[in-house]
C-alpha positions in Angstrom: -34.1 -14.6 39.3 -31.3 -12.7 37.0 -32.4 -9.3 35.8 -32.3 -8.3 31.7 -29.6 -6.2 32.7 -27.4 -8.7 34.2 -27.9 -11.1 31.4 -27.2 -8.8 28.9 -24.2 -7.5 30.9 -22.7 -11.4 30.9 -23.6 -12.1 27.4 -21.4 -9.0 26.4 -18.6 -9.9 29.0 -18.8 -13.1 27.2 -18.5 -11.3 23.6 -15.6 -9.3 24.8 -13.8 -12.2 26.2 -14.0 -14.4 23.2 -12.8 -11.3 20.8 -9.8 -11.0 23.2 -9.1 -14.7 22.9 -9.5 -14.7 19.0 -7.7 -11.2 18.5 -4.5 -12.3 20.9 -4.5 -15.6 19.3 -4.6 -14.4 15.5 -2.3 -11.6 16.5 0.6 -14.1 17.9 0.8 -15.7 14.8 0.8 -12.4 12.7 3.3 -10.9 15.0 6.5 -11.5 12.1 4.2 -9.2 9.6 4.6 -5.4 10.1 1.1 -3.3 11.3 -0.1 0.0 9.9 -2.3 1.3 12.6 -2.6 -0.2 15.9 -2.2 -3.6 17.4 -3.4 -3.2 20.7 -6.4 -5.0 21.3 -8.4 -1.3 22.2 -6.4 0.4 20.1 -6.6 -1.6 17.2 -10.3 -1.7 17.1 -10.1 2.6 16.5 -7.6 1.8 13.6 -9.9 -0.8 12.1 -12.7 2.3 12.4 -9.9 4.2 10.8 -9.3 1.8 8.0 -13.6 1.7 7.4 -12.6 5.5 6.4 -9.8 5.7 5.0 -8.7 2.4 4.0 -6.8 4.1 0.9 -4.4 6.3 3.0 -3.6 3.0 5.2 -2.8 0.8 2.2 -0.7 3.8 0.5 0.8 4.2 4.0 1.9 0.4 4.2 2.6 0.0 0.3 5.1 3.0 0.7 6.8 1.6 3.8 6.9 -2.2 3.3 6.8 -2.3 -0.7 7.8 -5.9 -1.9 6.7 -7.5 1.3 3.4 -7.7 3.4 1.7 -5.4 5.8 -1.3 -6.1 8.0 -4.3 -3.9 8.9 -6.9 -4.2 11.7 -10.4 -4.6 9.7 -13.9 -4.8 10.5 -14.4 -7.1 7.3 -13.1 -9.8 8.3 -13.5 -12.8 10.9 -9.8 -12.6 11.9 -10.2 -9.1 12.7 -6.7 -8.5 10.3 -6.2 -8.5 6.7 -2.4 -8.9 5.3 -1.8 -7.3 2.3 1.0 -7.7 -0.2 2.7 -5.6 -3.0 5.2 -6.3 -5.4 5.5 -8.4 -8.7 6.8 -11.5 -6.9 4.6 -11.7 -3.8 1.5 -10.7 -6.2 2.1 -13.4 -8.7 2.2 -16.0 -5.9 -1.1 -15.0 -4.6 -2.3 -14.9 -7.7 -0.7 -18.9 -8.6 -1.8 -20.3 -5.0 -3.8 -23.3 -5.1 -7.5 -23.2 -3.9 -6.6 -25.6 -1.4 -4.7 -23.2 0.3 -5.6 -19.5 -0.5 -9.6 -19.4 -1.3 -11.3 -16.7 -3.4 -14.7 -17.7 -2.7 -14.3 -17.8 0.7 -12.7 -14.3 0.9 -16.1 -13.1 -1.0 -18.3 -15.0 1.4 -16.4 -13.3 4.5 -16.6 -9.9 2.4 -20.1 -10.1 1.6 -21.0 -12.0 4.9 -22.9 -14.4 2.1 -23.4 -16.8 4.9 -25.9 -14.3 6.7 -27.2 -12.4 3.7 -27.8 -15.1 1.4 -28.3 -18.2 4.0 -28.5 -21.2 2.0 -27.9 -19.6 -1.2 -24.3 -19.2 -0.1 -23.6 -23.1 -0.1 -24.9 -23.9 -3.6 -21.5 -23.8 -5.1 -20.5 -21.1 -8.1 -21.2 -23.1 -11.3 -22.6 -19.9 -12.6 -18.9 -18.3 -12.9 -18.4 -20.9 -15.8 -21.7 -19.9 -17.2 -20.3 -16.3 -17.3 -17.2 -17.3 -19.0 -18.8 -19.5 -21.4 -22.4 -18.8 -22.4 -22.7 -15.2 -21.1 -19.2 -14.1 -22.6 -19.6 -16.2 -26.3 -22.9 -14.6 -26.6 -21.7 -11.1 -27.3 -21.2 -11.3 -30.6 -23.8 -12.9 -32.0 -26.2 -10.9 -29.8 -24.0 -7.5 -30.0 -27.2 -6.5 -32.0 -29.3 -6.9 -29.1 -26.4 -4.6 -26.9 -26.4 -1.7 -29.2 -30.5 -1.5 -29.5 -31.6 -1.5 -26.0 -28.5 0.9 -25.0 -30.3 3.3 -27.6 -33.6 2.8 -26.7 -32.7 3.0 -23.0 -30.5 5.8 -23.5 -33.4 7.6 -25.5 -35.8 6.7 -22.9 -33.8 8.1 -19.8 -31.0 10.8 -20.9 -33.1 13.0 -23.7 -31.6 14.3 -26.8 -32.7 18.2 -26.9 -30.9 21.1 -27.6 -30.5 22.4 -24.2 -28.1 21.2 -21.8 -30.1 18.7 -19.1 -28.6 17.3 -15.8 -28.4 14.0 -15.5 -27.9 12.0 -12.5 -25.6 9.4 -13.8 -25.0 6.7 -11.4 -28.9 6.2 -10.9 -29.3 6.9 -14.9 -26.7 4.1 -15.5 -27.7 1.8 -13.1 -30.7 1.8 -14.8 -29.6 1.4 -18.2 -27.1 -1.1 -17.3 -30.0 -3.6 -15.7 -31.8 -3.3 -19.1 -29.1 -4.2 -21.5 -27.9 -7.4 -18.8 -31.4 -8.5 -18.8 -32.0 -8.1 -22.3 -28.6 -10.6 -22.8 -30.6 -12.5 -19.8 -33.9 -13.0 -20.1 -34.8 -10.8 -23.1 -37.2 -8.2 -23.9 -39.9 -7.0 -23.2 -38.8 -8.2 -19.3 -35.5 -6.2 -19.6 -37.7 -3.2 -19.6 -40.1 -3.8 -17.0 -39.8 -1.3 -14.2 -40.6 -3.5 -11.1 -38.0 -6.3 -12.5 -35.5 -4.3 -12.8 -36.4 -2.3 -9.3 -36.3 -6.0 -7.8 -32.2 -6.6 -8.8 -30.9 -2.7 -8.4 -32.5 -2.7 -4.9 -31.4 -5.9 -4.1 -27.5 -5.0 -4.9 -27.8 -2.0 -2.8 -29.4 -3.9 0.2 -26.8 -6.8 0.1 -24.2 -4.2 0.9 -25.8 -2.6 3.4 -26.8 -5.9 4.8 -23.2 -7.0 5.0 -21.9 -4.0 6.3 -24.2 -4.3 9.2 -23.5 -8.1 10.1 -19.6 -7.0 9.8 -20.0 -4.5 13.0 -22.0 -7.3 14.8 -19.9 -9.8 17.1 -20.1 -13.5 15.5 -22.6 -15.0 17.7 -24.9 -12.2 17.0 -24.6 -12.6 13.2 -26.9 -15.3 12.4 -29.7 -13.5 13.8 -28.9 -10.3 12.8 -28.2 -11.8 9.1 -32.0 -13.6 9.3 -33.6 -10.1 10.4 -31.8 -8.2 7.6 -31.3 -10.5 4.7 -34.2 -9.9 1.9 -33.1 -12.5 0.2 -35.7 -15.1 0.7 -38.0 -12.5 -0.5 -36.0 -11.5 -3.1 -36.5 -14.8 -4.7 -39.8 -15.1 -4.1 -40.3 -11.3 -6.0 -38.3 -12.7 -9.1 -39.9 -16.0 -9.3 -43.2 -14.0 -10.1 -41.3 -12.7 -13.2 -39.4 -15.8 -14.0 -40.8 -18.8 -12.2 -43.3 -19.8 -15.4 -40.8 -19.3 -17.9 -38.2 -21.5 -16.2 -40.8 -24.2 -15.2 -41.8 -23.9 -19.1 -38.4 -24.2 -20.3 -37.4 -27.2 -17.4 -40.6 -29.1 -19.5 -39.0 -28.6 -22.8 -35.7 -29.7 -21.7 -37.3 -32.8 -20.1 -39.1 -33.7 -23.2 -36.8 -33.0 -25.7 -33.2 -32.6 -24.4 -31.0 -29.8 -24.7 -31.0 -29.1 -28.3 -34.3 -28.4 -29.8 -35.6 -26.3 -32.5 -36.3 -22.3 -31.4 -33.7 -23.1 -27.7 -33.5 -19.4 -26.7 -29.9 -18.4 -26.5 -30.2 -16.9 -23.2 -29.2 -17.0 -19.1 -31.8 -19.3 -18.7 -30.1 -21.5 -21.3 -26.9 -21.6 -20.3 -27.6 -21.9 -16.6 -29.5 -25.3 -17.8 -26.5 -26.2 -19.5 -24.1 -26.1 -16.9 -26.0 -27.1 -13.5 -25.7 -29.9 -12.0 -28.7 -32.2 -11.6 -29.2 -31.5 -7.7 -29.4 -28.0 -8.9 -31.3 -28.1 -12.1 -34.8 -26.4 -10.6 -36.6 -23.3 -11.0 -35.8 -21.7 -7.8 -31.8 -22.4 -8.3 -32.2 -21.1 -11.9 -33.9 -17.9 -10.3 -31.4 -17.7 -7.7 -28.3 -17.9 -10.3 -29.6 -14.9 -12.1 -30.4 -12.9 -9.1 -26.6 -13.3 -8.5 -25.3 -12.8 -11.8 -27.4 -9.8 -12.0 -26.1 -8.5 -8.2 -22.7 -9.2 -9.8 -22.7 -7.2 -12.9 -24.8 -4.1 -12.7 -23.5 -1.9 -10.4 -20.2 -2.9 -11.0 -20.6 -2.1 -14.7 -22.5 1.0 -14.0 -19.9 2.4 -11.6 -17.4 1.9 -14.0 -19.2 3.5 -16.6 -20.0 6.3 -14.7 -16.4 6.9 -13.7 -15.1 7.0 -17.3 -18.0 9.4 -18.5 -16.9 12.1 -15.5 -13.3 11.5 -16.8 -14.5 12.5 -20.2 -16.3 15.5 -19.1 -13.6 16.6 -17.0 -11.3 16.0 -19.9 -13.0 17.2 -23.3 -9.8 17.2 -25.2 -10.0 13.4 -25.9 -13.8 13.8 -27.5 -12.7 14.4 -31.0 -9.6 12.0 -31.1 -12.4 9.1 -29.9 -15.0 10.3 -32.3 -12.8 10.2 -35.0 -11.8 6.6 -34.4 -15.2 5.4 -33.4 -16.8 7.3 -36.7 -13.8 5.3 -38.5 -14.5 2.1 -36.7 -18.5 1.9 -37.4 -17.8 2.9 -41.1 -15.8 -0.1 -41.7 -17.3 -2.9 -39.7 -20.7 -1.4 -38.8 -21.9 -1.8 -35.2 -20.2 -5.1 -34.2 -17.7 -6.5 -31.7 -15.2 -6.5 -34.6 -15.4 -2.7 -34.8 -15.5 -2.3 -31.4 -12.2 -4.3 -31.3 -10.4 -1.6 -33.6 -11.5 1.2 -31.2 -8.1 1.0 -29.3 -8.0 4.9 -28.0 -11.4 3.9 -26.4 -10.4 1.2 -24.6 -7.1 3.0 -23.4 -9.5 5.1 -22.1 -12.0 3.2 -20.3 -8.6 1.1 -18.7 -7.2 4.4 -17.5 -10.3 5.7 -15.9 -10.6 2.2 -14.1 -7.0 2.6 -12.8 -7.2 5.6 -11.2 -11.0 5.6 -10.6 -11.0 1.7 -9.0 -13.6 0.6 -7.0 -11.4 -1.0 -4.8 -8.5 -0.5 -2.7 -7.3 -3.9 -2.6 -7.9 -6.5 -5.4 -6.9 -10.4 -5.7 -8.4 -10.8 -2.5 -8.1 -14.6 -0.8 -8.7 -16.3 2.7 -6.1 -18.9 4.0 -7.6 -22.4 4.2 -4.1 -23.6 5.7 -1.1 -22.1 6.7 0.5 -20.8 3.5 4.0 -19.2 3.1 5.3 -17.2 0.6 8.8 -17.8 -1.1 10.3 -14.5 0.9 9.2 -16.5 4.3 5.7 -14.7 4.9 3.3 -16.9 6.2 -0.8 -16.6 6.1 -2.4 -18.4 8.9 -5.2 -20.1 8.2 -8.4 -18.3 8.4 -6.4 -15.2 7.9 -7.3 -12.9 4.3 -4.7 -11.8 2.2 -5.0 -9.5 -0.7 -3.0 -7.1 -3.1 -2.3 -3.3 -2.7 -4.1 -2.4 -5.7 -4.7 1.4 -4.9 -1.5 1.9 -4.3 -0.1 0.1 -7.3 -1.9 1.7 -9.9 -0.4 5.0 -8.1 3.0 4.0 -8.5 5.4 6.5 -10.4 7.9 3.5 -10.6 5.2 1.5 -12.7 3.5 4.1 -14.4 4.9 7.5 -15.8 3.1 10.5 -14.3 0.9 8.0 -12.2 -1.6 10.4 -10.8 -2.4 12.0 -14.0 -5.3 11.0 -16.2 -3.4 9.8 -19.6 -6.2 8.4 -21.6 -4.3 7.2 -24.3 -1.9 5.9 -21.9 -2.6 2.5 -22.8 -3.0 3.0 -26.6 0.3 4.7 -27.0 1.8 1.5 -25.4 0.3 -0.8 -27.3 1.1 1.0 -30.3 4.7 1.6 -29.6 5.6 -1.1 -27.7 8.7 -3.2 -28.1 7.4 -6.7 -27.5 4.9 -8.5 -29.9 2.5 -9.0 -26.6 1.8 -5.3 -25.8 -1.3 -5.4 -28.1 -2.8 -7.7 -26.1 -1.1 -7.0 -22.6 -2.7 -3.3 -22.4 -6.1 -4.2 -23.3 -8.8 -3.2 -20.6 -9.8 -6.6 -19.9 -6.3 -8.0 -19.5 -5.0 -8.3 -15.9 -1.5 -7.5 -14.6 0.5 -7.7 -11.5 0.8 -3.9 -11.8 -3.4 -3.6 -13.0 -6.1 -5.4 -11.0 -9.3 -3.4 -11.1 -10.6 -7.2 -12.2 -8.8 -8.8 -10.0 -5.9 -11.2 -11.4 -5.5 -14.9 -12.5 -7.8 -17.7 -12.6 -10.4 -15.8 -10.6 -10.2 -12.5 -12.1 -13.8 -11.3 -12.6 -15.6 -13.6 -15.1 -17.9 -11.0 -16.6 -15.1 -8.5 -17.3 -15.7 -9.4 -20.9 -19.3 -8.6 -20.9 -18.6 -5.3 -18.9 -16.1 -4.3 -21.3 -18.2 -4.5 -24.1 -21.1 -2.7 -22.2 -19.2 0.1 -21.1 -17.5 0.6 -24.2 -20.5 0.3 -26.3 -22.5 2.8 -24.1 -18.9 5.3 -24.3 -18.9 5.3 -28.2 -22.6 5.8 -28.4 -22.4 8.5 -26.2 -20.0 10.3 -28.1 -21.5 9.9 -31.4 -25.0 11.3 -30.1 -24.4 13.8 -27.1 -22.3 17.0 -26.1 -21.3 16.5 -22.3 -19.8 18.3 -19.8 -19.5 18.9 -15.8 -21.9 21.2 -14.0 -20.9 24.8 -14.4 -18.0 25.7 -11.4 -16.9 22.1 -11.2 -13.4 21.2 -12.6 -12.6 17.5 -11.4 -15.1 14.2 -11.4 -16.2 13.8 -7.7 -14.3 11.5 -6.0 -16.8 9.1 -4.3 -16.9 8.0 -1.1 -14.7 4.7 0.4 -16.3 2.3 3.0 -13.7 0.0 4.1 -12.2 -1.5 0.9 -14.9 -0.4 -1.4 -15.3 2.6 -3.2 -19.0 3.7 -3.7 -19.6 6.3 -6.8 -20.9 9.3 -5.6 -24.7 9.0 -6.3 -24.9 13.1 -6.4 -22.9 12.9 -9.4 -24.4 14.7 -12.1 -23.5 15.4 -16.0 -24.9 18.0 -18.4 -26.2 16.0 -21.4 -27.5 17.5 -25.1 -27.9 16.5 -28.2 -24.7 16.4 -30.2 -23.6 19.7 -32.2 -22.3 18.7 -35.5 
């Protein structure tokens, strides 16, 4: 009888042979594209770990050597073991304009987050919720702006005390809680949005998905289903959220069946927006709860991270505080606390856009996976099954694109809007607008659908902080902490603190 050790040895040998075959087959198809790192089977694995730990450096190296073209890096984050990275306006625009039938955004996202294994069956239920974010969620920002302001004030008063003495605040933890409350005020309303357990379910789940995806990435393909089933908490999370939302959704479905979709008193919330768009086969309680979980997962940590970076930059560059306060006070005096007032705050919009440029959350953007061979106009071919992305980190630091590119210039984009010679400059340089040279939200039809919601929350929170608090970095700290890179993604430092006190007028 074969021993356990022998059996494991055979399995391991099979995995190595399978990996070598897959690696060699893909490498031969990509041989025309230069490599940053090694393309030898053994040393490429070491380069993949280097990319996991130092991705921005490798992206910058490839950008400097092959600007306007493509290069490839070994990576642990894709099934092919490779990622092709492109740069320059022409290639990035072609990447943006490629049809889904050839370069697919959702397939790349599924692979990056290992959704087949971390989300299981929920990864195959379509993405109609993205349309909900673009329509219902975004359209609600103006009529429900008072709810955003109310929840921001309530949550800041709870979490960030307004006292005369300086108080250290662990920034990311505080802002995750605040953004979770504000987002859920729009999605499910008060008082549920303030329930600590309801918040904890969502914030813990987001971190767990990222950790689970990282674990599954490290596993050979044959083991991924087993490992995914062991580490995934999606079924458990759905069950916990159902305890809060199940009865509400059940009642809403009952009313819809009896009265249709336009009944008096129908809430203007995420449940209604989802029911407006849900295909018949997904118009059930389980799916609605699942969608709310996905939307919260996508929104809360990303928005909180971008807001954290903006606040850190503000604390590090106190020279912007007074001009921002003057602009905010004038806008609120003219328009009250409203979306219209927020639109007038061009310096604030520029400040958060500049923060996102220099403190981006990814070193590549506009990520796609080839469903069939795709050839750029310069002859570079992306084979089916290979992931391709734009070099956002290096683009944002290109001195040929941005003057003094490594320096933080908070009013860089408001100056361009005011002094530009093109009549479209007022729109081109808004925070939410994507370009081939500005990629924090991706680019094109697959740009982040929630960026308008995120921008509204970030700018409203910044305005509230500026009018009500003084802030500074801890003593002895001059620059904001850099955060940590894990593969292509940057995680804001959980140790980052800011000192707050009530504003001295």
